[in-house]
C-alpha positions as CSV (number, residue, x, y, z in Angstrom):
1,X,-20.5,-15.4,25.0
2,X,-20.3,-11.5,27.2
3,X,-23.4,-9.5,26.9
4,X,-21.6,-6.9,25.5
5,X,-21.6,-9.4,22.2
6,X,-25.3,-8.9,21.8
7,X,-24.6,-8.4,18.1
8,X,-22.2,-11.0,17.4
9,X,-24.4,-13.3,16.2
10,X,-26.9,-11.4,14.9
11,X,-26.1,-10.1,11.5
12,X,-26.4,-6.8,10.7
13,X,-29.9,-7.5,9.3
14,X,-31.7,-7.4,12.2
15,X,-33.3,-3.8,12.5
16,X,-32.4,-2.7,8.3
17,X,-33.6,-3.8,5.5
18,X,-32.2,-6.4,3.5
19,X,-33.6,-5.8,-0.2
20,X,-31.1,-4.2,-2.1
21,X,-34.1,-3.1,-4.3
22,X,-35.7,-1.1,-1.2
23,X,-37.3,2.0,-2.5
24,X,-35.4,3.6,0.8
25,X,-32.1,3.2,-0.7
26,X,-30.4,6.4,-2.6
27,X,-29.2,6.3,-5.9
28,X,-25.2,6.3,-4.1
29,X,-25.9,3.2,-2.7
30,X,-27.3,1.7,-5.5
31,X,-24.5,2.6,-7.8
32,X,-22.4,1.4,-4.4
33,X,-24.2,-2.0,-4.8
34,X,-23.8,-2.1,-8.6
35,X,-20.2,-1.5,-8.1
36,X,-20.0,-5.0,-5.7
37,X,-21.7,-6.7,-8.3
38,X,-19.9,-5.9,-11.0
39,X,-16.4,-6.5,-9.1
40,X,-14.5,-9.7,-10.6
41,X,-14.6,-11.3,-7.0
42,X,-14.9,-9.8,-3.5
43,X,-11.6,-10.5,-1.6
44,X,-11.6,-11.8,1.9
45,X,-8.8,-11.4,3.8
46,X,-7.2,-11.3,7.5
47,X,-8.3,-8.1,9.3
48,X,-5.4,-6.4,10.7
49,X,-5.5,-3.1,13.1
50,X,-5.4,-1.0,9.9
51,X,-8.7,-2.2,9.1
52,X,-10.0,-1.1,12.7
53,X,-12.1,2.4,11.3
54,X,-13.2,0.5,8.6
55,X,-14.7,-2.4,10.8
56,X,-16.2,0.6,12.9
57,X,-18.1,2.1,10.2
58,X,-19.5,-1.3,9.5
59,X,-20.8,-1.7,12.8
60,X,-22.5,2.2,13.0
61,X,-23.9,0.7,9.8
62,X,-25.0,-2.5,10.8
63,X,-26.3,-2.1,14.3
64,X,-27.9,0.2,16.7
65,X,-25.8,2.5,18.9
66,X,-26.5,0.5,21.8
67,X,-25.8,-2.8,20.1
68,X,-22.7,-1.8,18.6
69,X,-19.2,-3.5,19.6
70,X,-16.7,-0.5,21.0
71,X,-13.4,0.6,19.2
72,X,-11.7,-1.7,22.3
73,X,-13.7,-4.4,22.0
74,X,-12.3,-4.8,18.1
75,X,-9.3,-4.2,18.9
76,X,-9.3,-7.2,21.5
77,X,-10.7,-8.9,18.9
78,X,-7.8,-8.5,16.4
79,X,-5.3,-8.6,18.8
80,X,-6.4,-11.6,20.8
81,X,-5.5,-15.4,20.8
82,X,-7.8,-17.7,19.4
83,X,-8.9,-15.3,17.1
84,X,-10.0,-15.1,13.7
85,X,-11.1,-11.7,12.1
86,X,-11.7,-11.3,8.4
87,X,-12.8,-8.7,6.0
88,X,-14.3,-9.2,3.0
89,X,-13.3,-6.2,0.2
90,X,-14.6,-5.2,-3.1
91,X,-12.9,-1.6,-3.6
92,X,-13.6,-0.8,-0.1
93,X,-14.3,-2.8,3.4
94,X,-17.6,-4.5,3.0
95,X,-18.2,-7.1,5.5
96,X,-16.5,-8.3,8.6
97,X,-16.3,-11.8,10.7
98,X,-15.0,-12.8,13.7
99,X,-14.9,-16.2,15.6
100,X,-12.8,-17.5,18.7
101,X,-11.8,-21.3,18.7
102,X,-11.3,-22.8,21.7
103,X,-10.5,-26.4,20.9
104,X,-12.7,-28.5,19.0
105,X,-15.3,-25.4,19.2
106,X,-15.4,-22.3,17.4
107,X,-18.3,-19.5,18.1
108,X,-18.9,-17.3,15.5
109,X,-19.3,-14.1,17.5
110,X,-19.9,-11.3,14.8
111,X,-20.7,-11.1,11.4
112,X,-21.5,-7.5,9.7
113,X,-22.5,-6.9,6.3
114,X,-22.7,-3.0,4.9
115,X,-26.1,-2.5,3.8
116,X,-25.2,-1.4,0.4
117,X,-23.5,-5.1,0.3
118,X,-26.4,-7.4,1.4
119,X,-28.2,-10.0,-0.5
120,X,-24.9,-10.0,-2.7
121,X,-22.7,-13.4,-1.5
122,X,-20.8,-11.3,0.9
123,X,-22.2,-12.6,4.4
124,X,-22.5,-16.2,2.8
125,X,-18.5,-15.5,1.3
126,X,-17.5,-14.7,5.1
127,X,-19.1,-17.4,6.5
128,X,-17.6,-19.8,4.5
129,X,-14.4,-18.6,4.6
130,X,-14.4,-18.2,8.8
131,X,-15.1,-22.0,9.1
132,X,-12.7,-22.9,6.7
133,X,-10.2,-20.5,8.9
134,X,-11.3,-22.2,12.2
135,X,-11.4,-26.0,10.6
136,X,-7.8,-25.4,9.9
137,X,-7.2,-24.2,13.1
138,X,-8.5,-27.8,14.8
139,X,-12.1,-26.7,15.1
140,X,-14.8,-29.3,14.5
141,X,-18.2,-27.5,15.1
142,X,-18.9,-24.2,15.1
143,X,-21.8,-22.4,17.3
144,X,-23.5,-19.1,16.6
145,X,-26.6,-17.5,18.5
146,X,-28.8,-15.0,15.8
147,X,-32.1,-13.0,16.6
148,X,-35.3,-15.4,16.9
149,X,-37.0,-12.6,14.4
150,X,-33.5,-12.1,12.0
151,X,-35.2,-14.6,9.2
152,X,-32.8,-13.5,6.5
153,X,-29.9,-14.5,8.5
154,X,-31.2,-17.9,9.8
155,X,-31.9,-19.0,6.7
156,X,-28.2,-18.2,5.5
157,X,-27.0,-19.8,8.1
158,X,-29.3,-23.0,7.7
159,X,-28.0,-22.7,3.8
160,X,-24.7,-22.8,4.9
161,X,-25.2,-26.3,7.0
162,X,-26.0,-24.9,10.9
163,X,-28.7,-26.0,12.5
164,X,-31.1,-25.6,15.4
165,X,-30.1,-26.4,18.4
166,X,-32.2,-24.8,20.9
167,X,-33.5,-21.4,22.0
168,X,-32.4,-18.8,24.3
169,X,-35.2,-16.9,26.0
170,X,-34.1,-13.0,26.5
171,X,-31.1,-13.5,25.4
172,X,-30.2,-9.8,23.7
173,X,-32.9,-8.5,27.0
174,X,-36.9,-9.2,27.9
175,X,-38.5,-10.5,24.8
176,X,-35.6,-10.7,22.7
177,X,-34.8,-14.1,22.0
178,X,-32.0,-16.1,20.3
179,X,-31.4,-19.1,18.5
180,X,-28.5,-21.5,19.6
181,X,-27.0,-22.9,16.1
182,X,-24.2,-25.4,15.3
183,X,-22.5,-26.9,12.1
184,X,-21.2,-29.8,13.1
185,X,-18.1,-32.2,11.7
186,X,-16.2,-29.7,9.8
187,X,-14.2,-32.3,8.2
188,X,-15.3,-30.7,4.5
189,X,-15.4,-27.4,3.8
190,X,-19.2,-25.8,4.0
191,X,-21.3,-26.0,1.5
192,X,-24.3,-23.7,0.4
193,X,-27.7,-25.7,-0.3
194,X,-30.2,-24.4,-2.3
195,X,-33.1,-21.9,-0.9
């Protein structure tokens, strides 16, 4: 994974609130969250070039500028071989996941969920759909790196069956460590365990 993909395995919850009841939320954000909650279901589909602007908006809302992937990087993901890019929609694009498959292994490169859609199941739905997609491409394992202090993302991945494999010191920069998580044996679709 390239250093540019610094946020690729840290979900967008790293530096922003994940609590949908946070007092920092505006009434517009709350209304959007209510719309997402009321949606019969979130649809997940393969991303296309027409989704690029919405993906870049998610990127801006999910990461500090220094950690955002560029338009060119996302174009490369959308057009690249062995890439799986999925978007989640609930009236509008509320999340994106990007994985790369090489033989029997896949790497979860990026997961971004709109702040207003966090803690509503969007991230877990995207991860399950992404894992299922790469399983159909022949992947038998999925690995990712996640910020050591990103407890919401770590908890999500562990509920979905990822196990801690190792840690990488200074992966995201000096003093910013990462955990390496891996999901083994993708013979069966991922199931969520109770917290």
